[in-house]
C-alpha positions as CSV (number, residue, x, y, z in Angstrom):
1,M,-9.7,-27.7,-131.1
2,K,-10.1,-25.0,-133.8
3,E,-8.9,-21.5,-132.9
4,R,-8.5,-18.3,-134.8
5,L,-5.2,-18.2,-136.8
6,Q,-4.0,-15.0,-135.1
7,K,-4.4,-16.7,-131.7
8,I,-2.5,-19.8,-132.9
9,I,0.3,-17.7,-134.2
10,A,0.5,-15.6,-131.0
11,G,0.3,-18.7,-128.9
12,A,3.3,-20.2,-130.8
13,G,5.4,-17.2,-129.8
14,I,5.8,-15.9,-133.3
15,S,4.3,-12.5,-132.8
16,S,1.6,-10.5,-131.1
17,R,-2.0,-11.0,-132.3
18,R,-2.0,-7.7,-134.0
19,A,1.1,-8.5,-136.0
20,A,-0.4,-11.9,-136.8
21,E,-3.4,-10.3,-138.2
22,T,-1.2,-8.3,-140.5
23,M,0.6,-11.4,-141.6
24,I,-2.7,-13.0,-142.5
25,M,-4.0,-10.0,-144.5
26,E,-0.7,-9.9,-146.4
27,G,-1.2,-13.5,-147.5
28,R,1.8,-14.9,-145.6
29,V,-0.1,-17.6,-143.8
30,T,-1.2,-20.9,-145.2
31,V,-3.3,-23.7,-143.7
32,N,-2.8,-27.1,-145.3
33,N,-0.9,-25.4,-148.2
34,E,-3.8,-22.9,-148.9
35,I,-3.3,-19.2,-148.4
36,V,-5.7,-17.7,-145.9
37,T,-6.4,-14.0,-145.8
38,Q,-9.6,-13.8,-143.7
39,L,-9.1,-12.8,-140.0
40,G,-11.9,-15.0,-138.9
41,A,-10.3,-18.2,-140.3
42,K,-9.7,-21.0,-137.8
43,A,-7.4,-24.0,-137.6
44,D,-6.5,-26.9,-135.3
45,I,-2.8,-26.6,-134.6
46,E,-2.8,-30.3,-133.5
47,K,-4.2,-31.5,-136.9
48,D,-3.7,-28.7,-139.5
49,E,-0.4,-27.6,-141.0
50,V,-0.1,-23.9,-140.4
51,R,2.8,-22.1,-142.0
52,I,4.1,-18.5,-142.1
53,N,6.2,-17.7,-145.2
54,G,6.4,-21.4,-145.8
55,T,7.8,-22.2,-142.3
56,L,5.8,-24.7,-140.2
57,I,4.8,-23.4,-136.8
58,H,4.5,-25.4,-133.6
59,P,2.7,-24.7,-130.3
60,E,4.8,-23.0,-127.7
61,T,4.9,-25.0,-124.5
62,S,7.1,-22.8,-122.2
63,K,5.9,-19.3,-121.5
64,V,8.6,-16.6,-121.1
65,Y,8.2,-13.1,-119.7
66,L,11.0,-10.5,-119.9
67,M,11.6,-6.9,-118.9
68,L,14.1,-5.0,-121.1
69,N,15.5,-1.6,-120.4
70,K,15.6,-0.5,-124.0
71,P,18.3,2.1,-125.0
72,K,17.7,4.8,-127.5
73,G,18.7,3.8,-131.1
74,Y,17.0,0.4,-131.1
75,V,14.0,-0.6,-133.2
76,T,11.2,-2.5,-131.4
77,T,10.8,-5.2,-134.0
78,L,12.2,-8.7,-134.6
79,H,13.9,-7.7,-137.9
80,D,14.6,-4.3,-139.5
81,P,14.8,-4.0,-143.3
82,Q,17.0,-0.9,-142.9
83,G,19.5,-2.9,-140.9
84,R,19.2,-0.9,-137.7
85,P,19.8,-2.5,-134.3
86,V,16.7,-4.4,-133.0
87,V,15.8,-5.1,-129.4
88,M,16.3,-8.9,-130.0
89,D,20.0,-8.1,-130.3
90,L,20.0,-7.3,-126.6
91,L,18.5,-10.7,-125.4
92,T,21.8,-12.6,-125.2
93,G,21.2,-16.2,-123.9
94,V,17.4,-16.2,-124.4
95,S,16.7,-19.4,-126.4
96,E,13.0,-19.0,-126.6
97,R,11.3,-17.0,-129.4
98,V,9.8,-13.8,-127.8
99,F,8.3,-10.7,-129.3
100,P,7.7,-7.1,-127.9
101,V,4.6,-6.3,-126.0
102,G,3.7,-3.0,-127.7
103,R,6.5,-0.8,-128.7
104,L,8.9,2.0,-128.0
105,D,10.0,4.0,-131.0
106,Y,13.6,4.3,-132.2
107,D,14.3,7.4,-130.1
108,S,12.5,6.3,-126.9
109,E,13.9,4.4,-124.0
110,G,12.9,2.4,-121.0
111,L,10.7,-0.5,-119.9
112,L,9.8,-2.9,-122.7
113,L,8.0,-6.2,-121.9
114,M,8.7,-9.2,-124.1
115,T,7.0,-12.6,-124.2
116,N,5.9,-15.5,-126.2
117,D,2.5,-15.4,-124.6
118,G,0.0,-13.9,-127.0
119,D,-2.9,-13.6,-124.5
120,F,-0.6,-11.8,-122.0
121,S,0.5,-9.4,-124.8
122,L,-3.0,-8.7,-125.8
123,K,-4.1,-7.9,-122.2
124,I,-1.2,-5.6,-121.5
125,Q,-1.3,-3.5,-124.7
126,H,-4.9,-3.5,-125.9
127,P,-6.6,-0.1,-125.2
128,R,-9.7,-1.8,-123.8
129,F,-7.8,-3.1,-120.8
130,R,-6.4,0.3,-120.0
131,V,-3.2,-0.9,-118.3
132,P,-1.4,2.3,-117.3
133,K,2.1,3.1,-118.4
134,T,4.4,5.7,-116.6
135,Y,6.8,7.9,-118.5
136,M,9.5,10.4,-117.7
137,V,9.3,13.1,-120.5
138,K,11.7,15.9,-121.1
139,I,10.3,18.7,-123.3
140,E,11.6,21.9,-124.7
141,G,10.2,24.9,-122.7
142,T,7.9,24.7,-119.7
143,L,4.3,23.7,-119.5
144,T,2.0,26.5,-118.5
145,T,-1.0,26.1,-116.2
146,R,-3.3,26.6,-119.2
147,E,-1.5,23.8,-121.1
148,I,-1.8,21.4,-118.1
149,R,-5.5,22.1,-118.0
150,A,-5.7,21.4,-121.8
151,L,-4.0,18.1,-121.3
152,S,-6.4,17.1,-118.5
153,K,-9.4,17.8,-120.8
154,G,-7.8,16.1,-123.8
155,I,-6.2,17.5,-127.0
156,E,-7.6,16.7,-130.4
157,L,-5.0,15.1,-132.7
158,I,-5.5,13.8,-136.3
159,D,-5.8,10.2,-135.1
160,G,-7.9,10.9,-131.9
161,V,-7.7,12.6,-128.5
162,F,-4.5,12.7,-126.5
163,K,-5.6,12.7,-122.8
164,P,-3.0,11.5,-120.2
165,D,-4.4,10.2,-117.0
166,G,-2.0,12.4,-115.1
167,V,0.8,15.0,-115.8
168,H,3.1,16.3,-113.1
169,I,6.1,18.7,-113.5
170,L,9.2,17.0,-111.9
171,R,11.7,19.8,-112.4
172,T,12.3,22.8,-114.7
173,N,15.2,24.9,-116.0
174,L,15.4,27.9,-118.4
175,K,15.0,25.9,-121.6
176,S,13.3,22.6,-120.7
177,C,11.4,20.6,-118.1
178,W,11.0,17.0,-117.0
179,L,7.5,15.6,-116.5
180,I,6.0,12.5,-115.1
181,L,3.2,11.3,-117.4
182,N,0.7,8.4,-117.0
183,I,-1.2,7.1,-120.0
184,A,-3.2,4.0,-120.8
185,E,-3.0,3.9,-124.5
186,G,-0.3,3.1,-127.0
187,R,-0.9,4.9,-130.3
188,K,2.2,5.4,-132.3
189,R,4.2,8.4,-131.2
190,V,1.1,9.8,-129.4
191,I,3.0,11.4,-126.6
192,R,5.4,13.2,-129.0
193,K,2.5,14.3,-131.2
194,G,0.5,15.5,-128.2
195,F,3.3,17.8,-126.8
196,Q,4.2,18.9,-130.3
197,S,0.6,20.2,-130.8
198,L,1.3,22.5,-127.8
199,G,4.5,23.7,-129.3
200,H,6.8,21.6,-127.1
201,S,9.2,19.1,-128.8
202,V,9.9,16.0,-126.8
203,V,13.7,15.8,-126.1
204,R,13.7,12.5,-124.2
205,L,11.1,9.9,-123.5
206,I,11.6,7.1,-121.0
207,R,9.0,4.5,-120.0
208,T,9.6,3.7,-116.3
209,A,6.7,1.4,-115.4
210,V,3.8,-0.7,-116.7
211,S,1.1,-0.7,-114.1
212,D,3.0,-0.9,-110.8
213,V,5.9,-3.0,-112.3
214,G,8.8,-0.7,-112.7
215,L,12.4,-0.7,-114.0
216,G,13.9,-0.4,-110.6
217,S,17.7,-0.7,-110.8
218,L,17.8,-2.5,-114.2
219,K,20.6,-1.0,-116.2
220,V,20.1,0.4,-119.7
221,G,20.5,-2.4,-122.3
222,A,20.0,-5.1,-119.7
223,F,17.0,-7.5,-119.2
224,R,15.6,-9.7,-116.6
225,Y,12.8,-12.3,-116.3
226,L,9.6,-11.1,-114.6
227,T,8.7,-12.8,-111.3
228,G,5.5,-14.8,-111.0
229,K,4.2,-12.1,-108.6
230,E,4.8,-9.4,-111.2
231,I,3.1,-11.4,-114.0
232,R,0.1,-12.0,-111.7
233,R,-0.1,-8.3,-110.8
234,L,0.0,-7.2,-114.5
235,L,-2.8,-9.7,-115.4
236,S,-4.9,-8.9,-112.4
237,Y,-4.8,-5.2,-113.4
238,A,-5.9,-6.1,-116.9
239,K,-8.9,-8.0,-115.4
240,K,-10.0,-4.9,-113.6
């Protein structure tokens, strides 16, 4: 059965669909030795020879779902041209090829889902499914009542509106405060940009939960497999 190339690549556990689209547009994908750059192109993985950078890909049969407690100082990619540590370095003993579901930037920490299931990745990270993520955020200074109201209404940024679904002050001191923030989007560095626009630099950013699946007692730098119940809960929320 013919399917879109980006779905085939994601289904083979190579990357997410978004990353697969980038590969296609960059001319890195061939079907039966012909370069394909159109996102609407289709192939039959059982009959056609689909390659990425010359390497033949095969359908992934076993689906894997992981939760990693990402430390600061790791890049959320499979490879880094600058030679920085990547999250894959932390997955000791995982033989299957997996990729990150969304991303946490180099300086951010916390819950990062990883899988070889492209459909799962799409449903968890795509904005239209609005799967909520919870963060603990430490900022310089303290939020005023006026700033909290501004956040609830939405703040205009260059790349769109930053509007958390909820912001609560956890604790404060003279120079900084900790917040609990809920948001259902994943634009690059949107939380840091949003608080910077209010004059507050983000000192620390930790994702603690995706939907109602949280880090719990998972240690920094460690990972575990998701339970079947957790996978079903995440997918059921995306269906809503």
